[in-house]
C-alpha positions as CSV (number, residue, x, y, z in Angstrom):
1,M,-8.3,21.8,-5.5
2,T,-4.6,21.1,-5.6
3,A,-2.7,18.2,-7.6
4,P,-2.1,14.7,-5.9
5,L,0.8,14.9,-3.4
6,S,3.7,12.4,-4.0
7,V,3.8,9.4,-1.9
8,A,7.2,8.3,-0.4
9,P,9.0,6.0,-2.7
10,S,9.1,2.4,-1.8
11,T,12.4,1.1,-0.2
12,S,11.3,-2.6,0.2
13,P,14.0,-5.0,0.7
14,V,15.3,-6.6,-2.5
15,W,14.6,-10.2,-0.8
16,F,10.8,-8.9,-0.3
17,R,10.5,-7.6,-4.0
18,A,12.3,-10.9,-5.4
19,L,9.9,-13.0,-3.3
20,V,6.7,-11.2,-4.5
21,W,7.8,-11.4,-8.1
22,L,8.7,-14.9,-7.9
23,A,5.0,-15.9,-7.6
24,P,3.8,-14.9,-11.1
25,L,7.2,-15.9,-12.6
26,L,6.8,-19.7,-11.1
27,L,3.2,-19.7,-12.5
28,I,4.3,-18.9,-16.0
29,V,7.7,-21.1,-16.1
30,T,6.2,-24.2,-14.4
31,A,3.2,-24.4,-16.8
32,W,5.6,-25.1,-19.5
33,I,8.1,-27.5,-17.9
34,P,7.4,-30.9,-19.2
35,D,6.7,-33.8,-16.7
36,D,7.9,-36.9,-18.4
37,G,7.0,-39.1,-15.3
38,A,3.2,-37.7,-15.4
39,D,0.7,-40.3,-17.1
40,K,-1.4,-37.4,-18.4
41,P,0.6,-34.1,-19.3
42,L,-1.2,-30.8,-18.3
43,P,-3.2,-29.9,-21.3
44,V,-2.4,-26.8,-23.5
45,A,-5.3,-25.2,-22.2
46,G,-4.3,-25.4,-18.6
47,R,-0.8,-24.3,-19.5
48,V,-2.2,-21.1,-21.3
49,A,-4.5,-20.6,-18.3
50,L,-1.6,-20.7,-15.8
51,T,0.4,-18.5,-18.1
52,L,-2.4,-16.0,-18.4
53,L,-2.8,-16.1,-14.2
54,G,0.8,-15.1,-13.9
55,V,0.8,-12.4,-16.4
56,G,-2.5,-11.0,-14.7
57,L,-0.7,-11.4,-11.3
58,A,2.4,-9.6,-12.5
59,A,0.3,-6.7,-14.0
60,L,-1.6,-6.3,-10.8
61,F,1.6,-6.0,-8.8
62,E,2.9,-3.6,-11.2
63,Q,-0.4,-1.2,-11.3
64,V,-1.4,-1.6,-7.6
65,P,1.3,0.8,-5.9
66,R,0.8,3.4,-8.6
67,R,-2.9,3.9,-7.6
68,L,-1.9,5.3,-4.2
69,T,-2.4,9.1,-4.0
70,Y,-3.1,11.8,-1.4
71,T,-4.9,15.0,-2.5
72,L,-5.6,18.0,-0.3
73,T,-8.6,19.5,-1.7
74,D,-10.8,22.5,-0.8
75,T,-13.1,20.5,1.4
76,G,-11.0,17.5,2.8
77,L,-8.0,14.9,2.4
78,R,-8.8,12.8,-0.7
79,I,-7.3,9.3,-0.8
80,S,-7.1,7.3,-3.8
81,R,-5.9,3.6,-3.7
82,F,-6.4,0.5,-5.6
83,S,-9.9,-0.4,-4.4
84,G,-11.1,3.2,-4.8
85,T,-11.1,6.9,-3.8
86,F,-12.6,8.6,-0.7
87,E,-12.4,12.0,1.0
88,W,-12.2,12.7,4.5
89,P,-13.3,16.3,5.8
90,Y,-10.6,18.3,7.6
91,R,-12.8,18.7,10.5
92,E,-12.7,15.1,11.5
93,L,-9.0,14.7,11.3
94,R,-6.2,14.9,13.8
95,V,-2.3,14.5,12.6
96,R,0.3,13.1,14.5
97,R,4.1,13.0,13.5
98,T,5.8,9.7,14.3
99,D,9.2,8.1,14.0
100,A,7.7,4.6,14.2
101,G,6.6,2.5,11.5
102,L,4.4,-0.5,10.4
103,G,5.0,-3.9,12.3
104,L,3.3,-7.2,11.2
105,R,0.3,-7.3,8.7
106,V,-2.8,-8.4,10.5
107,G,-4.8,-8.3,7.4
108,G,-4.8,-6.5,4.1
109,V,-2.1,-6.2,1.4
110,G,1.6,-5.9,1.6
111,L,3.4,-5.4,-1.6
112,P,6.6,-3.5,-2.5
113,G,5.1,0.3,-2.7
114,Y,1.7,-0.6,-1.5
115,Y,0.7,-1.4,2.1
116,T,-3.1,-1.3,3.0
117,G,-5.3,-2.8,5.9
118,T,-4.4,-3.6,9.4
119,Y,-0.9,-3.5,10.7
120,T,0.7,-3.6,14.0
121,F,2.5,-0.4,15.0
122,T,6.0,0.0,16.3
123,G,5.7,3.2,18.2
124,A,3.9,4.1,21.4
125,G,0.3,5.1,21.5
126,Y,-1.2,2.6,19.0
127,R,-1.3,-1.2,19.0
128,N,-2.6,-1.3,15.6
129,V,-3.0,1.1,12.6
130,Q,-4.9,1.2,9.3
131,A,-2.2,1.7,6.6
132,I,-2.6,3.4,3.6
133,A,1.1,3.6,2.8
134,S,3.6,3.2,0.2
135,N,6.3,2.4,2.7
136,T,6.6,0.8,6.2
137,R,8.6,3.8,7.7
138,G,8.8,7.6,7.4
139,G,5.2,8.3,7.6
140,L,2.6,9.9,9.9
141,I,-0.6,9.2,11.8
142,V,-3.9,10.7,10.5
143,E,-6.6,10.1,13.2
144,R,-10.4,9.9,11.8
145,G,-13.0,9.0,14.2
146,G,-10.4,7.6,16.8
147,T,-9.0,5.3,14.1
148,P,-5.3,5.9,13.5
149,Y,-4.3,5.7,9.6
150,Y,-0.6,5.4,8.7
151,L,0.1,7.4,5.5
152,T,3.5,8.0,3.8
153,P,3.5,11.3,1.9
154,A,6.8,11.9,0.3
155,D,7.4,14.8,2.6
156,P,5.6,14.2,5.9
157,D,6.6,17.6,7.7
158,A,5.2,19.7,4.7
159,F,2.0,17.4,4.5
160,A,1.3,18.0,8.5
161,Q,1.9,21.6,7.9
162,A,-0.4,21.7,4.9
163,L,-3.2,19.8,7.0
164,A,-2.6,22.3,9.9
165,A,-3.1,25.3,7.6
166,R,-6.5,23.8,6.8
167,G,-7.5,23.7,10.5
168,V,-6.3,20.2,11.3
169,P,-5.0,19.8,14.7
170,V,-1.4,18.7,15.2
171,L,-0.8,16.4,18.1
172,D,2.4,15.7,19.9
């Protein structure tokens, strides 16, 4: 078994990262802002609960991207993500290089450095792809059972060559 391969670093726009981090920050800050016009202020237990929710959300946003890895084992491609780990046998895979990327999220998670779920695809050949990616650009397609998966290893060409060396067909 080999060590986990690096995923491409996140290049999310600053406005997107700021928007994502604004949610937990607002939960924490607004819980403690006094509302002088309210008949009944928010009890301390409610303020603590909102603060804990904000801190928990921030911790989740920090940990989720760190869980994404691709590993080439002796038997298949192992993918680890926040929701679990699975392995695809090489005989079930096909790989395709692409210059296109992810479009709109149809369903799933879209955080800076962590994109999973169904996304529209900006290139030819596929309408939608299943993303298991750290970025929205600079990846490749790995097909399994006719389903295209968009992956973003740090070096897509070397990743495709490593898959080809293990018997995975490379499509043009």
